VOPAGU-2260 file (C-alpha; in pm, 1 decimal, decimal comma):
REM VOPAGU-2260
SITE   aa  ch    i         X         Y         Z
SITE  UNK   A    0  -12648,3   -1507,8   -2000,1
SITE  UNK   A    1  -12368,5   -1460,0   -2259,9
SITE  UNK   A    2  -12348,7   -1515,4   -2598,8
SITE  UNK   A    3  -12114,8   -1624,5   -2936,7
SITE  UNK   A    4  -12148,2   -1450,3   -3196,1
SITE  UNK   A    5  -12376,2   -1788,7   -3371,2
SITE  UNK   A    6  -12560,9   -1787,1   -3139,2
SITE  UNK   A    7  -12714,6   -1436,6   -3104,3
SITE  UNK   A    8  -12790,7   -1422,6   -3499,7
SITE  UNK   A    9  -12942,5   -1772,6   -3521,5
SITE  UNK   A   10  -13144,9   -1639,1   -3183,3
SITE  UNK   A   11  -13203,5   -1321,8   -3462,6
SITE  UNK   A   12  -13303,4   -1513,1   -3731,4
SITE  UNK   A   13  -13538,9   -1760,2   -3508,3
SITE  UNK   A   14  -13710,3   -1495,2   -3377,9
SITE  UNK   A   15  -13784,7   -1281,6   -3695,2
SITE  UNK   A   16  -13626,0    -989,1   -3603,3
SITE  UNK   A   17  -13397,4    -975,2   -3915,0
SITE  UNK   A   18  -13204,3   -1177,3   -4220,7
SITE  UNK   A   19  -12877,4    -966,6   -4154,2
SITE  UNK   A   20  -12567,3   -1187,5   -4181,6
SITE  UNK   A   21  -12354,7   -1272,7   -3806,7
SITE  UNK   A   22  -12164,1    -999,1   -3909,3
SITE  UNK   A   23  -12365,2    -739,1   -3991,0
SITE  UNK   A   24  -12565,9    -820,6   -3686,3
SITE  UNK   A   25  -12244,9    -771,4   -3505,0
SITE  UNK   A   26  -12108,6    -443,3   -3635,2
SITE  UNK   A   27  -12448,7    -308,7   -3546,2
SITE  UNK   A   28  -12377,5    -350,0   -3175,5
SITE  UNK   A   29  -12085,2    -238,0   -3199,1
SITE  UNK   A   30  -12136,4      64,4   -3312,0
SITE  UNK   A   31  -12422,7     148,9   -3107,6
SITE  UNK   A   32  -12417,7     340,4   -2776,0
SITE  UNK   A   33  -12443,9      64,7   -2510,3
SITE  UNK   A   34  -12205,6    -239,4   -2518,8
SITE  UNK   A   35  -12322,3    -454,9   -2195,3
SITE  UNK   A   36  -12101,9    -746,3   -2258,2
SITE  UNK   A   37  -11812,9    -441,7   -2157,8
SITE  UNK   A   38  -11714,6    -450,8   -1798,9
SITE  UNK   A   39  -11519,5    -262,2   -1582,9
SITE  UNK   A   40  -11469,2    -388,9   -1204,8
SITE  UNK   A   41  -11503,9     -79,4   -1028,4
SITE  UNK   A   42  -11487,5      -2,3    -672,5
SITE  UNK   A   43  -11614,8     301,7    -496,7
SITE  UNK   A   44  -11452,5     495,4    -182,1
SITE  UNK   A   45  -11541,4     430,3     171,1
SITE  UNK   A   46  -11281,1     623,4     314,2
SITE  UNK   A   47  -11384,8     951,8     331,2
SITE  UNK   A   48  -11070,2    1097,2     429,2
SITE  UNK   A   49  -10895,6     948,2      48,2
SITE  UNK   A   50  -10901,7    1199,4    -189,1
SITE  UNK   A   51  -10609,1    1386,9     116,4
SITE  UNK   A   52  -10420,7     980,7     182,9
SITE  UNK   A   53  -10366,4     975,8    -191,2
SITE  UNK   A   54  -10308,0    1307,7    -263,9
SITE  UNK   A   55  -10046,8    1250,4       8,0
SITE  UNK   A   56   -9864,7     927,7    -178,2
SITE  UNK   A   57   -9869,6    1093,8    -477,8
SITE  UNK   A   58   -9685,5    1363,3    -365,4
SITE  UNK   A   59   -9471,7    1193,3    -172,6
SITE  UNK   A   60   -9414,3    1005,7    -509,0
SITE  UNK   A   61   -9374,2    1320,3    -656,3
SITE  UNK   A   62   -9064,2    1394,0    -414,5
SITE  UNK   A   63   -9311,2    1646,5    -251,5
SITE  UNK   A   64   -9446,6    1711,8      69,2
SITE  UNK   A   65   -9712,1    1957,4     267,5
SITE  UNK   A   66   -9636,3    2198,2     -33,7
SITE  UNK   A   67   -9186,7    2127,5     -61,0
SITE  UNK   A   68   -8978,6    1925,3    -246,6
SITE  UNK   A   69   -8776,3    1646,8     -58,8
SITE  UNK   A   70   -8403,6    1750,8     -50,3
SITE  UNK   A   71   -8152,3    1480,7    -137,7
SITE  UNK   A   72   -8056,7    1345,1     251,2
SITE  UNK   A   73   -8508,0    1265,2     269,5
SITE  UNK   A   74   -8641,4     866,2      82,9
SITE  UNK   A   75   -8931,6     784,9      47,8
SITE  UNK   A   76   -9006,9     370,8     112,9
SITE  UNK   A   77   -9291,3     227,1      43,4
SITE  UNK   A   78   -9332,3     -79,1     149,8
SITE  UNK   A   79   -9591,6    -431,4     172,3
SITE  UNK   A   80   -9649,8    -768,9     205,6
SITE  UNK   A   81   -9770,4   -1092,7     -17,2
SITE  UNK   A   82   -9833,3   -1387,1     246,1
SITE  UNK   A   83   -9943,0   -1689,7     181,5
SITE  UNK   A   84   -9666,0   -1803,5     -46,3
SITE  UNK   A   85   -9663,1   -2184,6    -212,8
SITE  UNK   A   86   -9257,3   -2272,9     -62,8
SITE  UNK   A   87   -9221,6   -2534,1    -254,2
SITE  UNK   A   88   -8906,6   -2721,4    -340,1
SITE  UNK   A   89   -8842,4   -2990,2    -648,5
SITE  UNK   A   90   -8718,8   -3328,2    -517,4
SITE  UNK   A   91   -8462,2   -3385,8    -787,8
SITE  UNK   A   92   -8167,7   -3118,2    -957,2
SITE  UNK   A   93   -8275,7   -2987,0   -1271,8
SITE  UNK   A   94   -8011,5   -3100,8   -1498,5
SITE  UNK   A   95   -7919,3   -2818,7   -1763,3
SITE  UNK   A   96   -7847,8   -2866,1   -2164,8
SITE  UNK   A   97   -7651,2   -3034,5   -2322,1
SITE  UNK   A   98   -7628,8   -3099,7   -2694,2
SITE  UNK   A   99   -7907,6   -3260,1   -2828,9
SITE  UNK   A  100   -8073,1   -3223,2   -2540,1
SITE  UNK   A  101   -8321,5   -2986,6   -2323,4
SITE  UNK   A  102   -8312,9   -2819,2   -2049,6
SITE  UNK   A  103   -8415,3   -3117,7   -1744,9
SITE  UNK   A  104   -8662,0   -3024,9   -1495,0
SITE  UNK   A  105   -8867,5   -3255,6   -1240,9
SITE  UNK   A  106   -9208,8   -3193,5   -1244,3
SITE  UNK   A  107   -9253,8   -3376,9    -875,4
SITE  UNK   A  108   -9167,8   -3146,7    -556,3
SITE  UNK   A  109   -9219,5   -3082,4    -178,2
SITE  UNK   A  110   -9445,8   -2924,2       6,2
SITE  UNK   A  111   -9264,8   -2657,4     297,1
SITE  UNK   A  112   -9560,7   -2513,4     341,4
SITE  UNK   A  113   -9685,0   -2095,3     345,9
SITE  UNK   A  114   -9452,8   -1811,7     431,3
SITE  UNK   A  115   -9467,1   -1444,8     363,9
SITE  UNK   A  116   -9263,0   -1209,6     170,3
SITE  UNK   A  117   -9223,9    -873,1     209,9
SITE  UNK   A  118   -9017,4    -593,3      24,7
SITE  UNK   A  119   -8950,8    -243,1     102,0
SITE  UNK   A  120   -8879,3      11,1    -174,0
SITE  UNK   A  121   -8701,7     314,8    -186,0
SITE  UNK   A  122   -8918,6     492,3    -492,6
SITE  UNK   A  123   -8675,7     728,3    -589,2
SITE  UNK   A  124   -8293,7     490,5    -571,1
SITE  UNK   A  125   -8381,6     167,0    -705,7
SITE  UNK   A  126   -8316,0     -12,7    -404,6
SITE  UNK   A  127   -8499,2    -269,6    -302,7
SITE  UNK   A  128   -8518,3    -466,5      39,1
SITE  UNK   A  129   -8695,6    -788,8     154,9
SITE  UNK   A  130   -8733,1   -1085,5     337,4
SITE  UNK   A  131   -8912,2   -1363,4     412,3
SITE  UNK   A  132   -9082,8   -1450,4     716,6
SITE  UNK   A  133   -9266,9   -1783,7     888,7
SITE  UNK   A  134   -9551,7   -1461,8     877,3
SITE  UNK   A  135   -9768,3   -1113,4     850,0
SITE  UNK   A  136   -9727,0    -933,6    1163,6
SITE  UNK   A  137   -9622,3    -685,6    1309,0
SITE  UNK   A  138   -9282,9    -843,7    1421,8
SITE  UNK   A  139   -9229,2    -924,8    1118,3
SITE  UNK   A  140   -9295,0    -567,2     981,9
SITE  UNK   A  141   -9114,7    -363,4    1239,5
SITE  UNK   A  142   -8736,2    -602,8    1123,8
SITE  UNK   A  143   -8867,0    -541,2     822,9
SITE  UNK   A  144   -8862,1    -122,8     863,6
SITE  UNK   A  145   -8529,0    -284,3    1095,5
SITE  UNK   A  146   -8324,7    -382,8     841,2
SITE  UNK   A  147   -8396,8     -49,0     626,0
SITE  UNK   A  148   -8335,6     176,4     930,5
SITE  UNK   A  149   -8005,3      65,2     987,9
SITE  UNK   A  150   -7837,7     105,1     688,9
SITE  UNK   A  151   -7735,5     407,0     475,3
SITE  UNK   A  152   -7876,6     598,7     319,7
SITE  UNK   A  153   -8143,9     538,0     536,9
SITE  UNK   A  154   -8007,2     535,1     829,6
SITE  UNK   A  155   -7788,0     881,4     822,8
SITE  UNK   A  156   -8104,3    1106,9     672,5
SITE  UNK   A  157   -8310,2    1387,7     778,8
SITE  UNK   A  158   -8671,7    1195,5     685,1
SITE  UNK   A  159   -8773,0     848,4     561,6
SITE  UNK   A  160   -9125,7     842,8     435,3
SITE  UNK   A  161   -9311,7     492,6     497,5
SITE  UNK   A  162   -9623,1     415,6     212,7
SITE  UNK   A  163   -9764,8     163,5     358,0
SITE  UNK   A  164  -10151,9      41,6     333,3
SITE  UNK   A  165  -10352,3      -8,6     661,6
SITE  UNK   A  166  -10263,8    -309,5     673,2
SITE  UNK   A  167  -10275,4    -414,8    1065,2
SITE  UNK   A  168   -9944,7    -585,5    1004,5
SITE  UNK   A  169   -9814,5    -256,3     951,9
SITE  UNK   A  170  -10004,6     -48,2    1262,3
SITE  UNK   A  171   -9754,6     -50,5    1533,8
SITE  UNK   A  172   -9365,4    -144,7    1377,1
SITE  UNK   A  173   -9187,4     124,7    1454,6
SITE  UNK   A  174   -9228,9     324,4    1181,1
SITE  UNK   A  175   -9317,3     626,2    1400,9
SITE  UNK   A  176   -8943,2     605,1    1584,2
SITE  UNK   A  177   -8781,6     550,1    1164,8
SITE  UNK   A  178   -9000,4     799,1    1021,1
SITE  UNK   A  179   -8843,1    1113,4    1200,9
SITE  UNK   A  180   -8902,9    1378,9    1139,8
């Protein structure tokens, strides 16, 4: 059960705990070591190899791999996807502002179904690749990998490291062929 400061004050007075004011009660609570109204979400690690995997990723973000600095022709790409995006289109074009008139934007829209956005980010050189696909999966993710790896400087790089989550879309998307090394 949650109480506002006023409700808590009323309850304390009714039960005869104290005659203190609501602000005094609040001060006592905030000075106490236990604060049950403060909640922090937490997920415990389920993967026994989490520390090793996270360390490897953090090392790549710091331009290190297996204890050595990455060379200038080695790249780190972080990639993921956002699925189930609503594709919406305005039924009428937005009109620009004019003298004494604000922008006019139609609130009504047409639904275009759901789409997926796949993105790859070169974490050290700020290059972003993005694709809109009908759905997620190995093939769409493979197309993103192919697009990145066909462009320079990645096509001629010594190594390209891909950091992806453990989603099934990434499992066989050609990363082994693409990572070279």
